[in-house]
Predicted model as a PDB file, atoms N, CA, C, CB and O in Angstrom, pLDDT in the B-factor column:
MODEL        1                                                                  
ATOM      1  N   UNK A   1      -9.084  -1.341  -1.975  1.00 54.00           N  
ATOM      2  CA  UNK A   1      -8.343  -1.486  -0.743  1.00 54.00           C  
ATOM      3  C   UNK A   1      -7.700  -2.861  -0.680  1.00 54.00           C  
ATOM      4  CB  UNK A   1      -9.252  -1.260   0.462  1.00 54.00           C  
ATOM      5  O   UNK A   1      -8.234  -3.844  -1.193  1.00 54.00           O  
ATOM      6  N   UNK A   2      -6.557  -2.904  -0.047  1.00 57.00           N  
ATOM      7  CA  UNK A   2      -5.850  -4.162   0.126  1.00 57.00           C  
ATOM      8  C   UNK A   2      -6.563  -5.022   1.157  1.00 57.00           C  
ATOM      9  CB  UNK A   2      -4.393  -3.916   0.543  1.00 57.00           C  
ATOM     10  O   UNK A   2      -6.996  -4.529   2.199  1.00 57.00           O  
ATOM     11  N   UNK A   3      -6.682  -6.315   0.859  1.00 67.00           N  
ATOM     12  CA  UNK A   3      -7.315  -7.219   1.807  1.00 67.00           C  
ATOM     13  C   UNK A   3      -6.292  -8.147   2.437  1.00 67.00           C  
ATOM     14  CB  UNK A   3      -8.407  -8.027   1.124  1.00 67.00           C  
ATOM     15  O   UNK A   3      -6.652  -8.990   3.258  1.00 67.00           O  
ATOM     16  N   UNK A   4      -5.017  -8.008   2.069  1.00 75.00           N  
ATOM     17  CA  UNK A   4      -3.991  -8.854   2.653  1.00 75.00           C  
ATOM     18  C   UNK A   4      -3.592  -8.337   4.024  1.00 75.00           C  
ATOM     19  CB  UNK A   4      -2.772  -8.930   1.737  1.00 75.00           C  
ATOM     20  O   UNK A   4      -3.862  -7.185   4.367  1.00 75.00           O  
ATOM     21  N   UNK A   5      -2.952  -9.188   4.799  1.00 84.00           N  
ATOM     22  CA  UNK A   5      -2.515  -8.788   6.133  1.00 84.00           C  
ATOM     23  C   UNK A   5      -1.414  -7.742   6.023  1.00 84.00           C  
ATOM     24  CB  UNK A   5      -2.023 -10.012   6.941  1.00 84.00           C  
ATOM     25  O   UNK A   5      -0.611  -7.763   5.090  1.00 84.00           O  
ATOM     26  N   UNK A   6      -1.389  -6.842   6.971  1.00 88.00           N  
ATOM     27  CA  UNK A   6      -0.359  -5.818   7.005  1.00 88.00           C  
ATOM     28  C   UNK A   6       0.416  -5.936   8.303  1.00 88.00           C  
ATOM     29  CB  UNK A   6      -0.969  -4.409   6.855  1.00 88.00           C  
ATOM     30  O   UNK A   6       0.026  -6.680   9.202  1.00 88.00           O  
ATOM     31  N   UNK A   7       1.502  -5.209   8.397  1.00 92.00           N  
ATOM     32  CA  UNK A   7       2.314  -5.202   9.600  1.00 92.00           C  
ATOM     33  C   UNK A   7       2.508  -3.770  10.047  1.00 92.00           C  
ATOM     34  CB  UNK A   7       3.672  -5.899   9.366  1.00 92.00           C  
ATOM     35  O   UNK A   7       2.381  -2.844   9.246  1.00 92.00           O  
ATOM     36  N   UNK A   8       2.812  -3.582  11.300  1.00 94.00           N  
ATOM     37  CA  UNK A   8       2.975  -2.244  11.867  1.00 94.00           C  
ATOM     38  C   UNK A   8       4.441  -1.839  11.813  1.00 94.00           C  
ATOM     39  CB  UNK A   8       2.451  -2.192  13.322  1.00 94.00           C  
ATOM     40  O   UNK A   8       5.335  -2.644  12.071  1.00 94.00           O  
ATOM     41  N   UNK A   9       4.667  -0.585  11.475  1.00 93.00           N  
ATOM     42  CA  UNK A   9       6.004  -0.008  11.466  1.00 93.00           C  
ATOM     43  C   UNK A   9       5.935   1.288  12.260  1.00 93.00           C  
ATOM     44  CB  UNK A   9       6.527   0.237   9.998  1.00 93.00           C  
ATOM     45  O   UNK A   9       5.193   2.204  11.906  1.00 93.00           O  
ATOM     46  N   UNK A  10       6.707   1.358  13.328  1.00 95.00           N  
ATOM     47  CA  UNK A  10       6.707   2.546  14.174  1.00 95.00           C  
ATOM     48  C   UNK A  10       8.100   3.159  14.149  1.00 95.00           C  
ATOM     49  CB  UNK A  10       6.272   2.204  15.632  1.00 95.00           C  
ATOM     50  O   UNK A  10       9.093   2.467  14.376  1.00 95.00           O  
ATOM     51  N   UNK A  11       8.170   4.459  13.872  1.00 94.00           N  
ATOM     52  CA  UNK A  11       9.461   5.126  13.862  1.00 94.00           C  
ATOM     53  C   UNK A  11       9.282   6.599  14.181  1.00 94.00           C  
ATOM     54  CB  UNK A  11      10.158   4.947  12.505  1.00 94.00           C  
ATOM     55  O   UNK A  11       8.176   7.134  14.100  1.00 94.00           O  
ATOM     56  N   UNK A  12      10.370   7.242  14.541  1.00 97.00           N  
ATOM     57  CA  UNK A  12      10.357   8.666  14.855  1.00 97.00           C  
ATOM     58  C   UNK A  12      11.031   9.435  13.734  1.00 97.00           C  
ATOM     59  CB  UNK A  12      11.057   8.943  16.205  1.00 97.00           C  
ATOM     60  O   UNK A  12      12.058   9.013  13.202  1.00 97.00           O  
ATOM     61  N   UNK A  13      10.435  10.577  13.381  1.00 97.00           N  
ATOM     62  CA  UNK A  13      11.035  11.467  12.389  1.00 97.00           C  
ATOM     63  C   UNK A  13      10.911  12.901  12.885  1.00 97.00           C  
ATOM     64  CB  UNK A  13      10.357  11.299  10.991  1.00 97.00           C  
ATOM     65  O   UNK A  13      10.130  13.197  13.789  1.00 97.00           O  
ATOM     66  N   UNK A  14      11.680  13.767  12.291  1.00 98.00           N  
ATOM     67  CA  UNK A  14      11.635  15.177  12.660  1.00 98.00           C  
ATOM     68  C   UNK A  14      10.273  15.759  12.272  1.00 98.00           C  
ATOM     69  CB  UNK A  14      12.790  15.967  11.977  1.00 98.00           C  
ATOM     70  O   UNK A  14       9.697  15.374  11.254  1.00 98.00           O  
ATOM     71  N   UNK A  15       9.765  16.679  13.080  1.00 98.00           N  
ATOM     72  CA  UNK A  15       8.439  17.264  12.808  1.00 98.00           C  
ATOM     73  C   UNK A  15       8.327  17.893  11.414  1.00 98.00           C  
ATOM     74  CB  UNK A  15       8.122  18.314  13.854  1.00 98.00           C  
ATOM     75  O   UNK A  15       7.273  17.787  10.787  1.00 98.00           O  
ATOM     76  N   UNK A  16       9.380  18.541  10.917  1.00 98.00           N  
ATOM     77  CA  UNK A  16       9.293  19.158   9.593  1.00 98.00           C  
ATOM     78  C   UNK A  16       9.204  18.107   8.480  1.00 98.00           C  
ATOM     79  CB  UNK A  16      10.505  20.065   9.357  1.00 98.00           C  
ATOM     80  O   UNK A  16       8.574  18.353   7.452  1.00 98.00           O  
ATOM     81  N   UNK A  17       9.833  16.929   8.676  1.00 98.00           N  
ATOM     82  CA  UNK A  17       9.718  15.844   7.699  1.00 98.00           C  
ATOM     83  C   UNK A  17       8.309  15.269   7.727  1.00 98.00           C  
ATOM     84  CB  UNK A  17      10.760  14.735   7.982  1.00 98.00           C  
ATOM     85  O   UNK A  17       7.742  14.952   6.680  1.00 98.00           O  
ATOM     86  N   UNK A  18       7.741  15.133   8.926  1.00 98.00           N  
ATOM     87  CA  UNK A  18       6.370  14.633   9.038  1.00 98.00           C  
ATOM     88  C   UNK A  18       5.393  15.600   8.369  1.00 98.00           C  
ATOM     89  CB  UNK A  18       5.988  14.425  10.520  1.00 98.00           C  
ATOM     90  O   UNK A  18       4.463  15.173   7.686  1.00 98.00           O  
ATOM     91  N   UNK A  19       5.602  16.880   8.564  1.00 98.00           N  
ATOM     92  CA  UNK A  19       4.722  17.872   7.941  1.00 98.00           C  
ATOM     93  C   UNK A  19       4.798  17.780   6.418  1.00 98.00           C  
ATOM     94  CB  UNK A  19       5.095  19.294   8.407  1.00 98.00           C  
ATOM     95  O   UNK A  19       3.775  17.851   5.736  1.00 98.00           O  
ATOM     96  N   UNK A  20       6.006  17.621   5.890  1.00 98.00           N  
ATOM     97  CA  UNK A  20       6.164  17.476   4.436  1.00 98.00           C  
ATOM     98  C   UNK A  20       5.466  16.207   3.947  1.00 98.00           C  
ATOM     99  CB  UNK A  20       7.666  17.444   4.051  1.00 98.00           C  
ATOM    100  O   UNK A  20       4.845  16.211   2.884  1.00 98.00           O  
ATOM    101  N   UNK A  21       5.566  15.131   4.712  1.00 98.00           N  
ATOM    102  CA  UNK A  21       4.893  13.882   4.365  1.00 98.00           C  
ATOM    103  C   UNK A  21       3.380  14.065   4.349  1.00 98.00           C  
ATOM    104  CB  UNK A  21       5.280  12.776   5.349  1.00 98.00           C  
ATOM    105  O   UNK A  21       2.701  13.589   3.439  1.00 98.00           O  
ATOM    106  N   UNK A  22       2.858  14.753   5.356  1.00 98.00           N  
ATOM    107  CA  UNK A  22       1.412  15.004   5.422  1.00 98.00           C  
ATOM    108  C   UNK A  22       0.942  15.821   4.224  1.00 98.00           C  
ATOM    109  CB  UNK A  22       1.053  15.731   6.725  1.00 98.00           C  
ATOM    110  O   UNK A  22      -0.108  15.536   3.648  1.00 98.00           O  
ATOM    111  N   UNK A  23       1.714  16.834   3.850  1.00 98.00           N  
ATOM    112  CA  UNK A  23       1.360  17.662   2.695  1.00 98.00           C  
ATOM    113  C   UNK A  23       1.383  16.830   1.418  1.00 98.00           C  
ATOM    114  CB  UNK A  23       2.322  18.863   2.569  1.00 98.00           C  
ATOM    115  O   UNK A  23       0.467  16.910   0.600  1.00 98.00           O  
ATOM    116  N   UNK A  24       2.442  16.025   1.252  1.00 98.00           N  
ATOM    117  CA  UNK A  24       2.551  15.176   0.055  1.00 98.00           C  
ATOM    118  C   UNK A  24       1.382  14.192  -0.029  1.00 98.00           C  
ATOM    119  CB  UNK A  24       3.890  14.406   0.062  1.00 98.00           C  
ATOM    120  O   UNK A  24       0.804  14.000  -1.099  1.00 98.00           O  
ATOM    121  N   UNK A  25       1.038  13.573   1.096  1.00 98.00           N  
ATOM    122  CA  UNK A  25      -0.075  12.624   1.116  1.00 98.00           C  
ATOM    123  C   UNK A  25      -1.389  13.320   0.769  1.00 98.00           C  
ATOM    124  CB  UNK A  25      -0.180  11.949   2.492  1.00 98.00           C  
ATOM    125  O   UNK A  25      -2.190  12.804  -0.010  1.00 98.00           O  
ATOM    126  N   UNK A  26      -1.598  14.487   1.352  1.00 98.00           N  
ATOM    127  CA  UNK A  26      -2.829  15.235   1.087  1.00 98.00           C  
ATOM    128  C   UNK A  26      -2.937  15.610  -0.389  1.00 98.00           C  
ATOM    129  CB  UNK A  26      -2.886  16.500   1.956  1.00 98.00           C  
ATOM    130  O   UNK A  26      -4.002  15.474  -0.992  1.00 98.00           O  
ATOM    131  N   UNK A  27      -1.843  16.079  -0.966  1.00 98.00           N  
ATOM    132  CA  UNK A  27      -1.857  16.478  -2.386  1.00 98.00           C  
ATOM    133  C   UNK A  27      -2.131  15.305  -3.318  1.00 98.00           C  
ATOM    134  CB  UNK A  27      -0.530  17.121  -2.762  1.00 98.00           C  
ATOM    135  O   UNK A  27      -2.725  15.483  -4.382  1.00 98.00           O  
ATOM    136  N   UNK A  28      -1.700  14.103  -2.926  1.00 98.00           N  
ATOM    137  CA  UNK A  28      -1.935  12.912  -3.749  1.00 98.00           C  
ATOM    138  C   UNK A  28      -3.209  12.170  -3.353  1.00 98.00           C  
ATOM    139  CB  UNK A  28      -0.750  11.972  -3.647  1.00 98.00           C  
ATOM    140  O   UNK A  28      -3.497  11.096  -3.881  1.00 98.00           O  
ATOM    141  N   UNK A  29      -3.977  12.750  -2.415  1.00 98.00           N  
ATOM    142  CA  UNK A  29      -5.218  12.124  -1.927  1.00 98.00           C  
ATOM    143  C   UNK A  29      -4.938  10.711  -1.405  1.00 98.00           C  
ATOM    144  CB  UNK A  29      -6.285  12.075  -3.056  1.00 98.00           C  
ATOM    145  O   UNK A  29      -5.645   9.758  -1.733  1.00 98.00           O  
ATOM    146  N   UNK A  30      -3.883  10.601  -0.579  1.00 98.00           N  
ATOM    147  CA  UNK A  30      -3.493   9.321  -0.003  1.00 98.00           C  
ATOM    148  C   UNK A  30      -3.453   9.432   1.511  1.00 98.00           C  
ATOM    149  CB  UNK A  30      -2.127   8.865  -0.550  1.00 98.00           C  
ATOM    150  O   UNK A  30      -3.374  10.528   2.066  1.00 98.00           O  
ATOM    151  N   UNK A  31      -3.508   8.289   2.166  1.00 97.00           N  
ATOM    152  CA  UNK A  31      -3.242   8.270   3.603  1.00 97.00           C  
ATOM    153  C   UNK A  31      -1.737   8.399   3.795  1.00 97.00           C  
ATOM    154  CB  UNK A  31      -3.795   6.958   4.278  1.00 97.00           C  
ATOM    155  O   UNK A  31      -0.963   8.188   2.860  1.00 97.00           O  
ATOM    156  N   UNK A  32      -1.331   8.743   4.995  1.00 97.00           N  
ATOM    157  CA  UNK A  32       0.098   8.848   5.274  1.00 97.00           C  
ATOM    158  C   UNK A  32       0.766   7.484   5.084  1.00 97.00           C  
ATOM    159  CB  UNK A  32       0.339   9.378   6.711  1.00 97.00           C  
ATOM    160  O   UNK A  32       1.842   7.405   4.492  1.00 97.00           O  
ATOM    161  N   UNK A  33       0.145   6.419   5.574  1.00 96.00           N  
ATOM    162  CA  UNK A  33       0.714   5.077   5.437  1.00 96.00           C  
ATOM    163  C   UNK A  33       0.869   4.696   3.970  1.00 96.00           C  
ATOM    164  CB  UNK A  33      -0.164   4.048   6.158  1.00 96.00           C  
ATOM    165  O   UNK A  33       1.894   4.138   3.576  1.00 96.00           O  
ATOM    166  N   UNK A  34      -0.148   4.995   3.156  1.00 97.00           N  
ATOM    167  CA  UNK A  34      -0.068   4.683   1.738  1.00 97.00           C  
ATOM    168  C   UNK A  34       1.003   5.523   1.052  1.00 97.00           C  
ATOM    169  CB  UNK A  34      -1.421   4.905   1.068  1.00 97.00           C  
ATOM    170  O   UNK A  34       1.703   5.032   0.166  1.00 97.00           O  
ATOM    171  N   UNK A  35       1.137   6.784   1.455  1.00 97.00           N  
ATOM    172  CA  UNK A  35       2.159   7.648   0.871  1.00 97.00           C  
ATOM    173  C   UNK A  35       3.554   7.108   1.168  1.00 97.00           C  
ATOM    174  CB  UNK A  35       2.020   9.084   1.402  1.00 97.00           C  
ATOM    175  O   UNK A  35       4.416   7.097   0.290  1.00 97.00           O  
ATOM    176  N   UNK A  36       3.778   6.661   2.399  1.00 97.00           N  
ATOM    177  CA  UNK A  36       5.074   6.083   2.764  1.00 97.00           C  
ATOM    178  C   UNK A  36       5.334   4.832   1.917  1.00 97.00           C  
ATOM    179  CB  UNK A  36       5.119   5.735   4.287  1.00 97.00           C  
ATOM    180  O   UNK A  36       6.443   4.651   1.415  1.00 97.00           O  
ATOM    181  N   UNK A  37       4.343   3.981   1.756  1.00 96.00           N  
ATOM    182  CA  UNK A  37       4.506   2.765   0.956  1.00 96.00           C  
ATOM    183  C   UNK A  37       4.854   3.106  -0.489  1.00 96.00           C  
ATOM    184  CB  UNK A  37       3.226   1.913   1.005  1.00 96.00           C  
ATOM    185  O   UNK A  37       5.730   2.477  -1.082  1.00 96.00           O  
ATOM    186  N   UNK A  38       4.175   4.097  -1.057  1.00 97.00           N  
ATOM    187  CA  UNK A  38       4.456   4.527  -2.429  1.00 97.00           C  
ATOM    188  C   UNK A  38       5.886   5.046  -2.538  1.00 97.00           C  
ATOM    189  CB  UNK A  38       3.456   5.615  -2.876  1.00 97.00           C  
ATOM    190  O   UNK A  38       6.601   4.715  -3.483  1.00 97.00           O  
ATOM    191  N   UNK A  39       6.299   5.859  -1.570  1.00 97.00           N  
ATOM    192  CA  UNK A  39       7.650   6.413  -1.601  1.00 97.00           C  
ATOM    193  C   UNK A  39       8.705   5.312  -1.484  1.00 97.00           C  
ATOM    194  CB  UNK A  39       7.829   7.433  -0.473  1.00 97.00           C  
ATOM    195  O   UNK A  39       9.738   5.371  -2.150  1.00 97.00           O  
ATOM    196  N   UNK A  40       8.450   4.314  -0.646  1.00 97.00           N  
ATOM    197  CA  UNK A  40       9.395   3.202  -0.510  1.00 97.00           C  
ATOM    198  C   UNK A  40       9.473   2.415  -1.809  1.00 97.00           C  
ATOM    199  CB  UNK A  40       8.986   2.275   0.652  1.00 97.00           C  
ATOM    200  O   UNK A  40      10.563   2.066  -2.262  1.00 97.00           O  
ATOM    201  N   UNK A  41       8.314   2.130  -2.415  1.00 96.00           N  
ATOM    202  CA  UNK A  41       8.311   1.401  -3.692  1.00 96.00           C  
ATOM    203  C   UNK A  41       9.065   2.173  -4.775  1.00 96.00           C  
ATOM    204  CB  UNK A  41       6.868   1.132  -4.152  1.00 96.00           C  
ATOM    205  O   UNK A  41       9.831   1.584  -5.537  1.00 96.00           O  
ATOM    206  N   UNK A  42       8.850   3.490  -4.845  1.00 97.00           N  
ATOM    207  CA  UNK A  42       9.543   4.305  -5.852  1.00 97.00           C  
ATOM    208  C   UNK A  42      11.047   4.307  -5.613  1.00 97.00           C  
ATOM    209  CB  UNK A  42       9.008   5.745  -5.840  1.00 97.00           C  
ATOM    210  O   UNK A  42      11.826   4.193  -6.559  1.00 97.00           O  
ATOM    211  N   UNK A  43      11.456   4.435  -4.361  1.00 98.00           N  
ATOM    212  CA  UNK A  43      12.884   4.424  -4.041  1.00 98.00           C  
ATOM    213  C   UNK A  43      13.505   3.075  -4.401  1.00 98.00           C  
ATOM    214  CB  UNK A  43      13.106   4.732  -2.546  1.00 98.00           C  
ATOM    215  O   UNK A  43      14.563   3.023  -5.028  1.00 98.00           O  
ATOM    216  N   UNK A  44      12.857   2.000  -4.012  1.00 97.00           N  
ATOM    217  CA  UNK A  44      13.385   0.669  -4.308  1.00 97.00           C  
ATOM    218  C   UNK A  44      13.493   0.432  -5.814  1.00 97.00           C  
ATOM    219  CB  UNK A  44      12.501  -0.404  -3.674  1.00 97.00           C  
ATOM    220  O   UNK A  44      14.469  -0.157  -6.279  1.00 97.00           O  
ATOM    221  N   UNK A  45      12.517   0.879  -6.562  1.00 96.00           N  
ATOM    222  CA  UNK A  45      12.577   0.742  -8.021  1.00 96.00           C  
ATOM    223  C   UNK A  45      13.769   1.518  -8.587  1.00 96.00           C  
ATOM    224  CB  UNK A  45      11.262   1.239  -8.666  1.00 96.00           C  
ATOM    225  O   UNK A  45      14.453   1.044  -9.494  1.00 96.00           O  
ATOM    226  N   UNK A  46      14.010   2.713  -8.044  1.00 98.00           N  
ATOM    227  CA  UNK A  46      15.116   3.558  -8.508  1.00 98.00           C  
ATOM    228  C   UNK A  46      16.479   2.929  -8.248  1.00 98.00           C  
ATOM    229  CB  UNK A  46      15.050   4.913  -7.838  1.00 98.00           C  
ATOM    230  O   UNK A  46      17.384   3.046  -9.074  1.00 98.00           O  
ATOM    231  N   UNK A  47      16.631   2.261  -7.098  1.00 97.00           N  
ATOM    232  CA  UNK A  47      17.936   1.709  -6.731  1.00 97.00           C  
ATOM    233  C   UNK A  47      18.050   0.211  -7.014  1.00 97.00           C  
ATOM    234  CB  UNK A  47      18.204   1.967  -5.267  1.00 97.00           C  
ATOM    235  O   UNK A  47      19.043  -0.416  -6.644  1.00 97.00           O  
ATOM    236  N   UNK A  48      17.047  -0.362  -7.661  1.00 97.00           N  
ATOM    237  CA  UNK A  48      17.131  -1.751  -8.093  1.00 97.00           C  
ATOM    238  C   UNK A  48      16.822  -2.795  -7.039  1.00 97.00           C  
ATOM    239  CB  UNK A  48      18.462  -2.002  -8.606  1.00 97.00           C  
ATOM    240  O   UNK A  48      17.324  -3.916  -7.115  1.00 97.00           O  
ATOM    241  N   UNK A  49      16.007  -2.448  -6.063  1.00 97.00           N  
ATOM    242  CA  UNK A  49      15.583  -3.430  -5.056  1.00 97.00           C  
ATOM    243  C   UNK A  49      14.227  -3.981  -5.469  1.00 97.00           C  
ATOM    244  CB  UNK A  49      15.516  -2.793  -3.622  1.00 97.00           C  
ATOM    245  O   UNK A  49      13.255  -3.239  -5.608  1.00 97.00           O  
ATOM    246  N   UNK A  50      14.179  -5.291  -5.662  1.00 96.00           N  
ATOM    247  CA  UNK A  50      12.941  -5.939  -6.086  1.00 96.00           C  
ATOM    248  C   UNK A  50      12.033  -6.162  -4.888  1.00 96.00           C  
ATOM    249  CB  UNK A  50      13.237  -7.275  -6.791  1.00 96.00           C  
ATOM    250  O   UNK A  50      12.468  -6.698  -3.869  1.00 96.00           O  
ATOM    251  N   UNK A  51      10.796  -5.763  -5.002  1.00 94.00           N  
ATOM    252  CA  UNK A  51       9.788  -6.015  -3.967  1.00 94.00           C  
ATOM    253  C   UNK A  51       8.871  -7.111  -4.497  1.00 94.00           C  
ATOM    254  CB  UNK A  51       8.973  -4.700  -3.602  1.00 94.00           C  
ATOM    255  O   UNK A  51       8.185  -6.937  -5.504  1.00 94.00           O  
ATOM    256  N   UNK A  52       8.874  -8.232  -3.803  1.00 90.00           N  
ATOM    257  CA  UNK A  52       8.036  -9.353  -4.219  1.00 90.00           C  
ATOM    258  C   UNK A  52       6.581  -9.031  -3.926  1.00 90.00           C  
ATOM    259  CB  UNK A  52       8.460 -10.660  -3.507  1.00 90.00           C  
ATOM    260  O   UNK A  52       6.224  -8.746  -2.783  1.00 90.00           O  
ATOM    261  N   UNK A  53       5.742  -9.074  -4.949  1.00 82.00           N  
ATOM    262  CA  UNK A  53       4.312  -8.911  -4.739  1.00 82.00           C  
ATOM    263  C   UNK A  53       3.735 -10.249  -4.315  1.00 82.00           C  
ATOM    264  CB  UNK A  53       3.607  -8.378  -6.019  1.00 82.00           C  
ATOM    265  O   UNK A  53       4.248 -11.310  -4.673  1.00 82.00           O  
ATOM    266  N   UNK A  54       2.669 -10.177  -3.553  1.00 74.00           N  
ATOM    267  CA  UNK A  54       2.004 -11.400  -3.104  1.00 74.00           C  
ATOM    268  C   UNK A  54       1.404 -12.088  -4.327  1.00 74.00           C  
ATOM    269  CB  UNK A  54       0.900 -11.092  -2.026  1.00 74.00           C  
ATOM    270  O   UNK A  54       0.679 -11.449  -5.090  1.00 74.00           O  
ATOM    271  N   UNK A  55       1.689 -13.384  -4.534  1.00 70.00           N  
ATOM    272  CA  UNK A  55       1.132 -14.073  -5.702  1.00 70.00           C  
ATOM    273  C   UNK A  55      -0.383 -14.197  -5.618  1.00 70.00           C  
ATOM    274  CB  UNK A  55       1.752 -15.454  -5.843  1.00 70.00           C  
ATOM    275  O   UNK A  55      -0.956 -14.331  -4.537  1.00 70.00           O  
ATOM    276  N   UNK A  56      -1.006 -14.150  -6.768  1.00 66.00           N  
ATOM    277  CA  UNK A  56      -2.463 -14.288  -6.829  1.00 66.00           C  
ATOM    278  C   UNK A  56      -2.843 -15.696  -6.421  1.00 66.00           C  
ATOM    279  CB  UNK A  56      -3.001 -13.965  -8.249  1.00 66.00           C  
ATOM    280  O   UNK A  56      -2.115 -16.643  -6.720  1.00 66.00           O  
ATOM    281  N   UNK A  57      -3.976 -15.854  -5.740  1.00 66.00           N  
ATOM    282  CA  UNK A  57      -4.400 -17.200  -5.340  1.00 66.00           C  
ATOM    283  C   UNK A  57      -4.658 -18.054  -6.570  1.00 66.00           C  
ATOM    284  CB  UNK A  57      -5.665 -17.138  -4.457  1.00 66.00           C  
ATOM    285  O   UNK A  57      -5.245 -17.585  -7.545  1.00 66.00           O  
ATOM    286  N   UNK A  58      -4.220 -19.312  -6.526  1.00 66.00           N  
ATOM    287  CA  UNK A  58      -4.362 -20.196  -7.680  1.00 66.00           C  
ATOM    288  C   UNK A  58      -5.664 -20.974  -7.662  1.00 66.00           C  
ATOM    289  CB  UNK A  58      -3.207 -21.154  -7.740  1.00 66.00           C  
ATOM    290  O   UNK A  58      -6.002 -21.627  -8.650  1.00 66.00           O  
ATOM    291  N   UNK A  59      -6.396 -20.921  -6.567  1.00 63.00           N  
ATOM    292  CA  UNK A  59      -7.657 -21.652  -6.486  1.00 63.00           C  
ATOM    293  C   UNK A  59      -8.784 -20.793  -7.047  1.00 63.00           C  
ATOM    294  CB  UNK A  59      -7.963 -22.065  -5.026  1.00 63.00           C  
ATOM    295  O   UNK A  59      -8.859 -19.590  -6.795  1.00 63.00           O  
ATOM    296  N   UNK A  60      -9.637 -21.426  -7.797  1.00 60.00           N  
ATOM    297  CA  UNK A  60     -10.774 -20.689  -8.347  1.00 60.00           C  
ATOM    298  C   UNK A  60     -11.918 -20.699  -7.350  1.00 60.00           C  
ATOM    299  CB  UNK A  60     -11.225 -21.292  -9.697  1.00 60.00           C  
ATOM    300  O   UNK A  60     -12.080 -21.646  -6.580  1.00 60.00           O  
ATOM    301  N   UNK A  61     -12.694 -19.657  -7.373  1.00 61.00           N  
ATOM    302  CA  UNK A  61     -13.816 -19.516  -6.459  1.00 61.00           C  
ATOM    303  C   UNK A  61     -15.098 -19.681  -7.263  1.00 61.00           C  
ATOM    304  CB  UNK A  61     -13.782 -18.140  -5.719  1.00 61.00           C  
ATOM    305  O   UNK A  61     -15.319 -18.979  -8.250  1.00 61.00           O  
ATOM    306  N   UNK A  62     -15.931 -20.603  -6.836  1.00 62.00           N  
ATOM    307  CA  UNK A  62     -17.199 -20.829  -7.516  1.00 62.00           C  
ATOM    308  C   UNK A  62     -18.161 -19.692  -7.194  1.00 62.00           C  
ATOM    309  CB  UNK A  62     -17.807 -22.190  -7.111  1.00 62.00           C  
ATOM    310  O   UNK A  62     -18.274 -19.258  -6.048  1.00 62.00           O  
ATOM    311  N   UNK A  63     -18.846 -19.223  -8.223  1.00 65.00           N  
ATOM    312  CA  UNK A  63     -19.826 -18.158  -8.046  1.00 65.00           C  
ATOM    313  C   UNK A  63     -21.205 -18.772  -8.074  1.00 65.00           C  
ATOM    314  CB  UNK A  63     -19.682 -17.063  -9.138  1.00 65.00           C  
ATOM    315  O   UNK A  63     -21.574 -19.470  -9.018  1.00 65.00           O  
ATOM    316  N   UNK A  64     -21.962 -18.505  -7.026  1.00 67.00           N  
ATOM    317  CA  UNK A  64     -23.308 -19.051  -6.923  1.00 67.00           C  
ATOM    318  C   UNK A  64     -24.235 -18.293  -7.881  1.00 67.00           C  
ATOM    319  CB  UNK A  64     -23.831 -18.964  -5.458  1.00 67.00           C  
ATOM    320  O   UNK A  64     -24.303 -17.066  -7.809  1.00 67.00           O  
ATOM    321  N   UNK A  65     -24.940 -18.979  -8.762  1.00 68.00           N  
ATOM    322  CA  UNK A  65     -25.834 -18.288  -9.683  1.00 68.00           C  
ATOM    323  C   UNK A  65     -27.005 -17.651  -8.934  1.00 68.00           C  
ATOM    324  CB  UNK A  65     -26.353 -19.260 -10.751  1.00 68.00           C  
ATOM    325  O   UNK A  65     -27.465 -18.156  -7.910  1.00 68.00           O  
ATOM    326  N   UNK A  66     -27.465 -16.538  -9.472  1.00 71.00           N  
ATOM    327  CA  UNK A  66     -28.624 -15.856  -8.863  1.00 71.00           C  
ATOM    328  C   UNK A  66     -29.870 -16.683  -9.113  1.00 71.00           C  
ATOM    329  CB  UNK A  66     -28.803 -14.410  -9.435  1.00 71.00           C  
ATOM    330  O   UNK A  66     -30.063 -17.240 -10.194  1.00 71.00           O  
ATOM    331  N   UNK A  67     -30.719 -16.752  -8.083  1.00 71.00           N  
ATOM    332  CA  UNK A  67     -31.960 -17.507  -8.241  1.00 71.00           C  
ATOM    333  C   UNK A  67     -32.976 -16.661  -9.007  1.00 71.00           C  
ATOM    334  CB  UNK A  67     -32.530 -17.932  -6.857  1.00 71.00           C  
ATOM    335  O   UNK A  67     -33.030 -15.439  -8.863  1.00 71.00           O  
ATOM    336  N   UNK A  68     -33.771 -17.339  -9.816  1.00 70.00           N  
ATOM    337  CA  UNK A  68     -34.816 -16.648 -10.587  1.00 70.00           C  
ATOM    338  C   UNK A  68     -36.093 -16.643  -9.777  1.00 70.00           C  
ATOM    339  CB  UNK A  68     -35.046 -17.325 -11.973  1.00 70.00           C  
ATOM    340  O   UNK A  68     -36.462 -17.652  -9.177  1.00 70.00           O  
ATOM    341  N   UNK A  69     -36.753 -15.530  -9.762  1.00 63.00           N  
ATOM    342  CA  UNK A  69     -38.016 -15.442  -9.024  1.00 63.00           C  
ATOM    343  C   UNK A  69     -39.158 -15.170  -9.944  1.00 63.00           C  
ATOM    344  CB  UNK A  69     -37.951 -14.370  -7.965  1.00 63.00           C  
ATOM    345  O   UNK A  69     -40.300 -15.064  -9.496  1.00 63.00           O  
TER     346      UNK A  69                                                      
ENDMDL                                                                          
END                                                                             
């Protein structure tokens, strides 16, 4: 699961388009929101729109060693 912040997108669509979206999401075992995101990414890739991915954090995280008992 994504741990980055997300934003809300609210829009209206025709009921038959929503039903098709629900079916597509169900068949791919995705949530509706994730299905929409996948479809947008696929469309943008097809038409040459670059989507900037969030850069990986450059700071290293220290891992605390397990204590021996």
